[in-house]
Backbone as a ProteinNet text record, in pm:
[ID]
protein_1_A
[PRIMARY]
XXXXXXXXXXXXXXXXXXXXXXXXXXXXXXXXXXXXXXXXXXXXXXXXXXXXXX
[TERTIARY]
10967.9	10975.2	11012.4	11109.4	11163.2	11096	11066.1	11018	11119.7	11133.5	11222.9	11178.4	11271.1	11243.3	11182.5	11200	11143.7	10992.6	10941.9	10800.7	10721.6	10780.6	10704.5	10680.8	10553	10530.6	10467.7	10523.3	10487.6	10352.8	10262.2	10125.3	10121.7	10225	10239.4	10290.8	10409.4	10476.5	10468.9	10426	10407.7	10538.8	10650	10778.9	10794.5	10898.1	10918.8	11040.1	11032.8	11141.2	11123.3	11016.1	10992.2	10844.1	10802.1	10661.7	10643.4	10510.2	10482.3	10548.9	10558.7	10609.4	10757.2	10830.4	10967.7	10984.4	10882.3	10908.9	10951.8	11066.9	11124.5	11030.5	10953.7	10856.9	10748	10706.3	10593.2	10651.9	10762	10823.6	10839.9	10886	10904.8	10759.4	10658.9	10535.8	10470.8	10504.9	10468.4	10540.6	10663.1	10743.7	10678.4	10643.3	10585.1	10449.3	10375.1	10235.3	10233.4	10326.3	10325	10428.8	10492.2	10589.1	10539.7	10594	10554.4	10440.2	10388.8	10277.1	10339.5	10293.5	10336.4	10231.5	10272.7	10182.6	10192.6	10076	10073.2	10017.2	10087.1	10041.4	9985.8	9877.7	9826.4	9898	9923.5	9999.7	9925	9993.6	9934.9	9974.8	9881.8	9918.1	9998.5	10091.2	10156.4	10056.3	10098.9	10004.8	9983	10078.2	10064.4	10009	9959.7	9906.3	9786.4	9784.2	9683.8	9617.1	9650	9587.2	9686.3	9643.3	9718.7	9737.3	9859.8	9884.5	9849.8	9762.9	9713.3	9807
9271.8	9402.1	9366.9	9431.1	9403.8	9511.8	9475.5	9562	9581.2	9700.3	9711.8	9635.2	9561.1	9469.6	9531.7	9659.1	9732.8	9744.7	9733.3	9755.8	9638.3	9519.9	9390.1	9399.9	9355.9	9338.7	9208.5	9146.3	9009.8	9002.1	8922.7	8912.3	8830	8770.1	8701.1	8776.3	8829.6	8909	9055.1	9099.4	9242.4	9308.6	9233.2	9286.5	9323.8	9405.4	9459.7	9382.8	9372.5	9313.8	9167	9103.6	8972.6	8935	8825.4	8785.1	8673	8645.5	8537.1	8405.7	8365.6	8235.3	8235	8343.7	8357	8385.9	8404.7	8443.4	8339.9	8366.9	8270	8234	8325	8288.2	8201.3	8221.9	8142.6	8010.6	7994.6	7861.1	7784.5	7844.4	7774.8	7736.5	7814.2	7782.5	7662.4	7652.8	7539	7421.3	7424.7	7303.5	7250.1	7350	7307.9	7246.8	7298.6	7262.5	7113.7	7083.2	6955.1	6855.5	6892.7	6808	6677.8	6569.7	6427.8	6376.4	6471.6	6415.8	6380.2	6273.2	6223.7	6278.6	6348.6	6398.2	6305.9	6242.1	6151.7	6219.2	6208.6	6272.9	6158.6	6188.7	6089.7	6104.8	5997.1	6006	6095.6	6182.8	6272.9	6244.3	6267.2	6246	6363.6	6351.1	6465.7	6557.5	6683.7	6779.6	6738.4	6679.2	6642.5	6496.5	6438.8	6305.3	6290.7	6210.1	6185.9	6049.7	5970.2	5843.8	5735.8	5611.3	5507	5516.4	5487.9	5478.3	5353.4	5358.7	5230.8	5188.3
10172.3	10245.9	10391.9	10449.2	10587.4	10672.7	10795.7	10894.6	11005.6	11061.9	11171.5	11293.3	11351.4	11459.8	11578.2	11599.1	11723.5	11708.8	11590.1	11564.4	11610.4	11612.3	11655.4	11799.3	11839.6	11988.4	12010.3	12113.3	12146.7	12212.4	12164.7	12227.6	12351.5	12389.3	12505.5	12627.1	12600.5	12714.7	12695.8	12585	12546.4	12532.6	12513.2	12489.1	12344.8	12322.2	12183.2	12122.2	11994.5	11916.6	11878	11918.2	11884.5	11872.8	11808.8	11819.6	11910.5	11928.3	12019.4	11993.7	11873.4	11842.6	11866.5	11877.3	11916.2	12063.7	12142.9	12281.1	12367.6	12447.5	12532.3	12642.1	12694.4	12796.3	12749.6	12625.8	12568.1	12539	12495.8	12462.7	12592.6	12703.9	12828	12884.2	12863.7	12924.3	12837.5	12713.9	12632.6	12676.1	12714.1	12747.1	12891.6	12980.8	13107.4	13085.3	13000.3	12975.4	12927.8	12827.9	12760.1	12818.6	12932.3	12991.4	13025.2	12972.5	13006	12920.4	12834.6	12747.6	12614.7	12555.4	12415.3	12322.7	12224.1	12129.3	12010.8	11981.2	11870.3	11742.8	11643.7	11514.8	11418.3	11363.8	11265.1	11134.3	11063.2	10945.6	10838.1	10782.4	10686.1	10548.1	10452.6	10313.9	10265.8	10180.2	10118.7	10049.5	10034.1	9964.7	9824.4	9760.1	9618.4	9597.4	9701.9	9702.1	9599.2	9504.2	9397	9406	9513.3	9524.4	9464.4	9461.6	9409.3	9262.8	9224.4	9078.4	9020.3	8914.4	8854.6	8737.4
[MASK]
++++++++++++++++++++++++++++++++++++++++++++++++++++++

């Protein structure tokens, strides 16, 4: 089911036609917030990981 784009309202800038995850202002604020920081991710197991095969 598709929704008309004008019904979406951004929770960050309160603009119409996009969501927060797609908001240009929000993306820029994230870039400034995390500028210069290295985000380390721990290695994750795949979702279908069943352990070592014997």
